[in-house]
MARNUDREN-669801 format. One line per field, with one value per residue (C-alpha): x, y, z negated. Coordinates in steps of 0.25 Angstrom, whole numbers. Each point is the difference from the previous one (the first is absolute). Layout:
BEGIN
east	X | ...
north	Y | ...
up	Z | ...
This chain:
BEGIN
east	82 | -6 | -2 | -7 | 6 | -10 | 5 | -4 | 7 | 7 | 8 | 2 | 15 | 4 | -8 | 5 | 14 | -3 | -6 | 12 | 9 | -9 | 1 | 15 | 1 | -7 | 10 | 5 | -12 | -8 | -12 | -9 | 6 | -1 | -11 | -6 | -4 | -10 | 1 | -13 | -1 | -14 | -4 | -3 | -12 | -7 | 2 | -8 | 3 | 6 | -13 | 2 | 14 | -6 | -11 | 11 | 9 | -10 | 2 | 14 | -4 | -4 | 0 | -3 | 10 | 7 | -1 | 10 | 1 | 13 | 2 | 0 | 12 | -2 | 7 | -13 | 0 | -10 | -2 | -7 | -10 | -1 | -3 | -12 | -5 | 0 | -5 | -11 | -4 | 1 | -4 | 10 | 10 | 6 | 13 | -3 | 10 | -2 | 4 | 8 | -5 | 11 | -4 | -15 | 4 | 8 | -11 | -10 | 9 | 3 | -15 | -6 | -8 | -6 | 3 | -5 | -1 | 0 | -9 | 1 | -10 | 7 | -5 | 11 | 0 | -9 | 9 | 13 | -1 | 15 | 0 | 6 | -11 | -14 | -13 | -2 | -14 | 0 | 8 | -3 | 7 | -5 | 4 | 4 | -12 | -10 | -8 | 0 | -12 | 1 | -11 | -9 | 1 | 15 | -1 | -10 | 9 | 13 | -3 | 15 | 4 | 11 | 2 | 14 | 6 | 15 | 2 | 5 | -2 | 13 | -5 | 4 | -12 | -1 | -12 | -8 | 1 | -15 | -1 | 5 | -13 | -7 | 8 | -9 | -13 | -9 | 3 | 15 | 2 | -1 | 11 | 14 | 7 | 3 | 2 | -11 | -11 | 2 | 5 | -12 | -9 | 5 | -2 | -14 | -3 | 2 | -12 | -9 | -8 | 10 | -10 | -2 | 15 | 7 | -4 | -3 | 13 | 8 | -8 | 3 | 15 | -1 | -7 | 11 | 11 | -6 | -2 | 15 | 4 | -9 | 6 | 14 | -4 | -8 | 9 | -1 | -11 | -2 | -15 | -5 | -6 | -15 | -8 | -2 | 15 | 5 | 8 | 10 | 10 | 11 | 12 | 14 | 4 | 14 | 2 | 6 | 13 | 3 | 4 | 3 | -12 | -2 | -4 | 7 | -13 | 5 | 13 | 0 | -2 | 11 | 10 | -4 | 2 | 14 | 4 | -8 | 6 | 14 | 0 | -7 | 7 | 6 | -6 | -1 | -15 | 5 | 4 | 11 | 14 | 6 | 2 | 13 | -1 | 11 | 2 | 3 | -8 | 0 | -7 | -10 | -10 | 2 | 1 | 9 | 0 | 12 | 10 | -4 | 9 | 0 | 7 | 5 | -9 | -12 | -10 | -11 | -11 | -11 | 3 | -1 | 10 | -1 | 12 | 10 | -4 | 9 | -2 | 10 | 7 | -9 | -13 | -10 | -11 | -11 | -10 | 2 | -1 | 9 | -1 | 11 | 10 | -4 | 9 | -1 | 8 | 9 | -7 | -14 | -10 | -10 | -11 | -12 | 2 | 1 | 10 | -3 | 10 | 10 | -5 | 10 | -1 | 10 | 8 | -6 | -14 | -10 | -11 | -11 | -10 | 2 | 0 | 9 | -3 | 8 | 12 | -5 | 10 | -2 | 7 | 11 | -5 | -14 | -10 | -11 | -10 | -12 | 3 | 0 | 12 | 0 | 5 | -9 | 1 | -2 | -14 | -3 | -9 | 12 | 0 | -15 | -2 | -15 | 0 | 3 | -8 | 6 | 11 | 14 | 8 | 11 | 13 | 12 | 14 | 10 | 5 | -14 | 4 | -13 | -13 | -1 | -14 | -8 | -14 | -5 | -10 | 4 | -9 | 5 | -7
north	30 | 5 | -9 | 2 | -8 | -2 | -5 | 2 | 11 | -9 | -6 | 14 | 1 | -13 | 1 | 14 | -6 | -10 | 12 | 8 | -11 | -2 | 15 | -1 | -12 | 8 | 11 | 1 | -7 | 6 | 7 | -10 | -11 | 7 | -4 | 11 | -5 | 7 | -6 | 1 | -4 | -3 | -2 | -14 | 4 | 5 | -12 | -13 | -5 | 3 | 7 | 10 | 3 | 3 | 9 | 8 | 2 | 1 | 15 | -3 | -9 | 7 | -11 | -15 | -7 | -13 | -5 | -9 | -6 | 1 | -15 | -4 | -4 | -3 | 0 | 2 | 11 | 10 | 6 | -13 | 3 | 14 | -4 | -9 | 11 | 10 | -9 | -6 | 13 | -7 | 7 | -9 | -10 | -10 | -8 | -14 | -11 | -15 | -9 | -13 | -14 | 0 | 13 | -4 | -13 | 8 | 10 | -11 | -6 | 13 | 3 | -14 | 4 | 13 | 0 | 13 | -1 | 13 | -3 | 9 | -1 | 4 | 1 | -1 | 6 | -10 | 2 | -2 | -8 | 0 | 15 | 3 | 11 | -4 | 7 | -2 | -2 | -7 | -1 | -7 | -5 | -12 | -13 | -12 | -8 | 12 | 1 | 13 | 6 | 6 | 10 | -5 | 14 | -1 | -14 | 5 | 12 | -8 | -15 | -2 | 3 | -8 | -1 | -1 | -3 | 0 | 15 | 9 | 15 | 7 | 13 | 8 | 8 | 10 | 10 | 10 | 13 | 2 | -12 | 11 | 6 | -12 | -1 | 9 | -6 | -6 | -15 | 2 | 9 | -12 | -8 | -1 | -10 | 2 | -15 | -6 | 11 | 10 | -10 | -10 | 13 | 4 | -14 | -1 | 14 | -5 | -2 | 9 | 12 | 12 | 8 | -11 | -2 | 14 | 14 | 10 | 8 | -12 | -5 | 14 | -3 | -14 | 4 | 11 | -9 | -11 | 10 | 4 | -15 | -2 | 11 | -5 | -14 | 5 | -7 | -14 | -11 | 0 | 2 | 11 | -6 | 1 | 9 | -12 | -3 | 12 | -7 | -9 | -9 | -7 | -9 | -3 | -14 | -4 | -15 | -8 | -3 | 15 | 12 | 0 | 6 | -2 | 8 | 0 | 2 | -9 | -5 | -14 | 7 | 10 | -11 | -8 | 12 | 2 | -14 | 1 | 13 | -4 | -11 | 8 | 2 | 14 | 6 | 14 | 1 | -2 | 12 | -7 | -4 | -14 | -3 | -3 | -15 | -9 | -13 | -14 | -10 | 8 | 11 | -8 | 9 | 11 | 15 | 9 | 15 | 9 | 1 | -13 | -8 | -15 | -9 | -14 | -11 | 9 | -7 | 7 | -6 | 7 | 13 | 15 | 8 | 15 | 10 | 1 | -13 | -9 | -15 | -6 | -14 | -12 | 6 | -7 | 8 | -7 | 8 | 13 | 15 | 9 | 15 | 10 | 0 | -13 | -8 | -15 | -7 | -12 | -14 | 5 | -8 | 9 | -5 | 7 | 13 | 15 | 8 | 15 | 12 | 1 | -13 | -9 | -15 | -4 | -13 | -14 | 4 | -8 | 7 | -7 | 8 | 13 | 15 | 9 | 15 | 12 | 1 | -12 | -9 | -15 | -5 | -10 | -15 | 4 | -10 | 6 | -6 | 7 | 13 | 15 | 5 | 14 | 9 | 9 | 12 | -8 | -5 | -13 | 7 | 6 | -13 | -2 | 4 | -1 | 11 | 10 | 3 | 2 | -9 | 2 | 5 | -7 | 6 | -8 | 4 | 3 | -14 | -6 | -8 | 2 | 7 | 12 | 2 | 13 | 3 | 8 | 1 | 5 | 8 | 4 | 12
up	25 | -13 | -12 | -13 | -11 | -12 | -13 | -15 | -8 | -9 | 12 | 7 | -4 | 5 | 13 | 2 | -1 | 12 | 8 | -2 | 5 | 12 | 3 | -1 | 9 | 11 | 1 | 14 | 6 | 12 | -5 | 7 | -9 | -13 | -10 | -8 | -14 | -9 | -14 | -8 | -15 | -5 | -15 | -2 | -9 | 12 | 9 | -1 | 14 | 13 | 5 | -12 | 6 | 13 | -6 | -7 | 12 | 12 | 1 | 5 | 11 | 13 | 11 | 1 | -10 | -4 | -14 | -5 | -14 | -5 | -3 | 14 | 8 | 14 | 14 | 7 | 10 | -4 | 14 | 4 | -11 | 5 | 14 | -4 | -9 | 12 | 11 | -8 | -6 | -14 | -13 | -7 | 5 | -10 | 1 | -3 | -1 | 3 | -11 | 3 | -4 | -11 | -5 | -1 | -7 | -10 | -2 | -3 | -10 | -8 | 0 | -2 | -12 | 5 | 15 | 6 | 15 | 10 | 12 | 12 | 11 | 14 | 14 | 11 | 14 | 8 | 12 | -7 | -13 | -1 | -3 | -14 | -4 | -4 | -4 | -15 | -3 | -13 | -13 | -13 | -12 | -7 | -8 | 8 | -4 | 2 | 13 | 8 | 8 | 13 | 4 | 11 | 7 | 0 | 7 | 10 | 3 | 0 | 3 | 2 | -14 | -5 | -16 | -4 | -14 | 4 | 2 | -11 | 0 | 0 | -6 | 13 | 6 | 11 | -3 | 8 | -7 | -1 | -11 | -10 | 1 | -5 | -13 | -8 | 5 | -10 | 5 | 0 | -12 | -9 | 7 | -4 | 8 | 15 | 2 | -8 | 1 | 11 | 12 | -3 | 0 | 13 | 6 | -4 | 6 | 14 | 10 | -8 | 4 | -2 | -8 | -10 | -4 | 3 | -5 | 11 | -2 | 2 | 12 | 7 | -3 | 5 | 13 | 2 | -2 | 9 | 12 | -1 | 0 | 12 | 8 | -3 | 5 | 12 | 10 | -8 | 1 | -15 | -3 | -9 | -13 | 0 | -10 | -10 | 0 | -7 | -10 | 6 | -8 | 7 | -5 | 6 | -3 | -2 | 3 | -11 | 8 | 3 | -7 | -15 | -8 | -15 | -12 | -14 | -8 | -11 | -6 | 7 | 14 | -3 | -3 | 12 | 9 | -5 | 4 | 13 | 4 | -4 | 11 | 11 | 13 | 2 | 13 | 6 | -6 | -14 | -8 | -8 | 2 | -2 | -15 | -6 | -3 | -7 | 7 | -6 | -8 | -13 | 6 | 9 | 8 | -9 | 3 | -8 | -2 | -1 | -11 | -7 | -9 | -2 | -10 | 2 | 3 | 3 | 8 | 8 | 9 | 7 | -8 | 4 | -8 | -1 | -1 | -11 | -7 | -9 | -1 | -10 | -1 | 2 | 3 | 9 | 7 | 9 | 8 | -8 | 3 | -7 | 2 | -2 | -12 | -6 | -9 | -1 | -12 | 1 | 1 | 3 | 8 | 7 | 9 | 8 | -8 | 3 | -8 | 1 | 0 | -11 | -7 | -8 | -2 | -11 | 0 | 0 | 4 | 7 | 8 | 9 | 8 | -8 | 2 | -8 | 0 | 2 | -10 | -8 | -7 | -2 | -12 | 0 | 1 | 3 | 7 | 8 | 9 | 7 | -8 | 3 | -9 | -4 | -11 | -9 | 9 | 13 | 2 | 6 | 10 | 7 | 7 | 1 | 15 | -1 | -11 | 11 | 12 | 10 | -6 | 6 | 12 | 6 | 3 | 6 | -4 | 11 | -2 | 1 | -13 | -8 | -1 | -10 | -5 | -4 | 1 | 12 | 12 | 14 | 9 | 14 | 5
């Protein structure tokens, strides 16, 4: 398969290193199993959002394509999404994940002062409502105490619409190639976000007269594509969409109890994902090996990387430790993520914190809910709470996931002991 990997120029060297490692790991594989990766580095000044990225690379896309935000980690099988996309002649097919009751309660608690709710209107198969795919006919983001309005025309067309607030958009989309022709149209040209602008726009375009929503040049392409699809499905019982159903949006919904699916689009999610992935069962579908873990009460439910050194009376609980880390005598760590080559001094107490590569925590420090940037040093005896610690040459925004759109790409190490984060966007062509 062919993959376009898009990142910003300032991350190109680090991402290139990961790509080279992937290429090296494919030596000896059959040509069908090899993945060709084309790395594209864009100037951050020219990118306001993900839709701007798509505009700049559309000349490299020649067929229907899958767009995956680099901060997504999932076990979901993409071929299920592709089946729905093809059979339903979908313009765009989204991967949605059900939230558990526990996740919903946590989300409300974290956003109780300004809770934004994502509403999805779906229409399931009337003959088999247990199907995991659904027509996506409505999307709205609103405050929890704000009322939402559903157009009468939509209710007339789809009286069986179900409004759901327990679904999350995974930022994985399968697009028809012809949507690239829309990007420079007047109504779309001002948009910058695929998730917040372009997807809602496509959803609203459904059930409208083709001439009122699509330029003539695009309509010709759509009719050509649909004729090809109809011919390929001539033996099936699927109905060919009617003329006022040119734009069709579908979703594939992952039940809450199945398939891991989460985004690392902020620091808290990044830490949570480390802990969750560390305890996931290893199966044939997972791309990682069983991690090295030290047993015993002092290292309860923690995952340890390679070549780490521990002093006496070190206590770790629910921690994910990278490679080549050094933790000295009497240190106590609880629900922490340490990247590679981190040093923790003696008698330190650290909770709910993320320590980036090559950082150093000197003796007798106490950190709670902190992030320490790449190469930073925390002075001896420091007491830090709810802080992002950095040196002058390292900006706090290095840990600010929201500053980068798209935010990050996960790469599990061979020992599956932690996530390494850079900023990228996947496109499978």
